[in-house]
N, C-alpha and C positions, 0 to 999 in steps of 0.2 A: 117863678111863672113869667115874670117880665123878661128874664133873659131869653127864654124860648121865643118870645115874640120878637125880640131884637134879632135873634139868629135867623128866623124865617124871613124877616124883612131884608136883611143884608144879603141873603142868598137869592132873593127875588130880583135884586138889582143887577145881577150878572146876566148879560145877554148871550155872549158867545165866548168860548175859550179856544185857544190855539194850542192843543196838546202836542201837536207835532213839533212845535218850536222848542219845547223843553227837551225833547228827544234829540233834536238836531243841533242845539246850540247851548253854550254856557252863557248865562246872563251876567253881565258886568254891572250895569246900572238900569234902573227902571224910571220911566217918566210917564206922567199922565197928561195926555193931550186932548184938546177939544176936537170935535169933528164937524165939518161943514156939510150939512145934509139938506136934502129937499124934503118937502112935506110927506110925499108918498114913502120915502125911505124910513122916516121916523115911524110911520104907521106899520110898515113891514117889520121893523125892529121890535115893536111892541108885541107882534105876533110871533117873533122868534125866527123869522125867515131870512137867516143870514148864514154865510159860510166864511169863516176867517182863515181857514187852513192854508189857502194858496196866496194869502196876502203878504205883501212886503212893503217897506217904506223907502222912499227915495227923497233926496233933497235936490231941488232945482231952483236956481236963482234965489237962494236964501229962504225958500219956503219948503215945508215938508208935505208930501203927498203919500197917501196909501193907495197902492195899486193891487188889484186882484181881490179886493174885498167884495164879495158877491152878496148883494141884497136883492132877493127875489121879490118882485112886485106882487101885491095882492090883486086878486081878480076885481075887487071893488075899488081899484086905484082911480084916481081922477081921470076924467075923459079928455081934459084939455091939455094934458102933458103926456109925453111918450116916455115911459120909464126905461132907463138904461141900467140893467142890473150890474154891469161891471164898470161903471163910470169911475174914473179916478177921483178920489175925495181928498180934500185939503185937510191937513191936521194943523191945529192951532197950538203953538208953543211960543214961549218968549224968544225974542230975537237972539239974546245972548246964549240961551240954551242951544238954539239951532246952530249958531256959529261954533260953539264948543263941540257939538256932535259932529259937525262937518269935519273938524280937525281930527277927531277920533276915527271917523269912518275912512278917512284917507290913509290911515295906518293899515297895514296888511292884516287881513283876516277879520276885521270888524264889519258889522252890518247892523241895520235897524230892523227889528222884527216886532210885529204886533202880537201881543200876548192875549189880550182879551178886550171885549167891549162891555161896558157897564153903564148903568144910570147913576148920575150923581146930581142931586138937587134938580131933577127934571130934565137934565141935559145928558146927551150921550158922550161918554168919554172913552178914549182908547188908551190902554196901557201899552206903551212901547218900550222895548228893551234894547240897550246897546249890547250886542251879543257877538260871541266869537264861535265859529263853527267847530263842532266836535269832529275828531278823527274817527275812523271806522272802529278802532279798538276801544275807544271810549263808549261808543254806542253798544258794543258787545258787552262791556262791563255793566252797563245799565240793565241790559236784558238779563244778564247772569244774576245781578243783585235782586231784580224783581222776581225771578224764578226761585231764588233762594228764600226770599221772604214768603212766597206762596207755600213752599215746602214746609217751612217752620209753622205757618198758620195751620196747615192741614194736620201736622203732627200734634199741635196743641189742641186742635178741635177734636181729633180722634181720642186724645188722652182724657178729655173732660167727659166723654160719653161713657 
């Protein structure tokens, strides 16, 4: 009984996923970075008004930023601030990790991709992956495998009936 309770609480911590990233990239390494947000953004994240699909990570002057992460403001947002839904947000990671990632990104074909947003101890975290782009034939293989699994599941389901 207690395990069910833990499972539901861990699934509630997930805010948004970037499913498109797994389709377009091979993940080499994963990192968990903090996110610098404004108050209205945190409120919108609690309501789930976020889109991570178009987001990507850049490194400028030894700092990491996430670009294209869209957080839609609530209608009841504060009256004294003007919400900017596509504002560039700063990611927090150790300086040594950022230096190491900078070296890897300069290699051909590597990029940083946001995978998901989640809550951890009351703070918003962004899981970032060092990724290499997939070729077109790799994407076709993924589609073929997915369709093959569906066929097998359908066959198994019809057999049990």
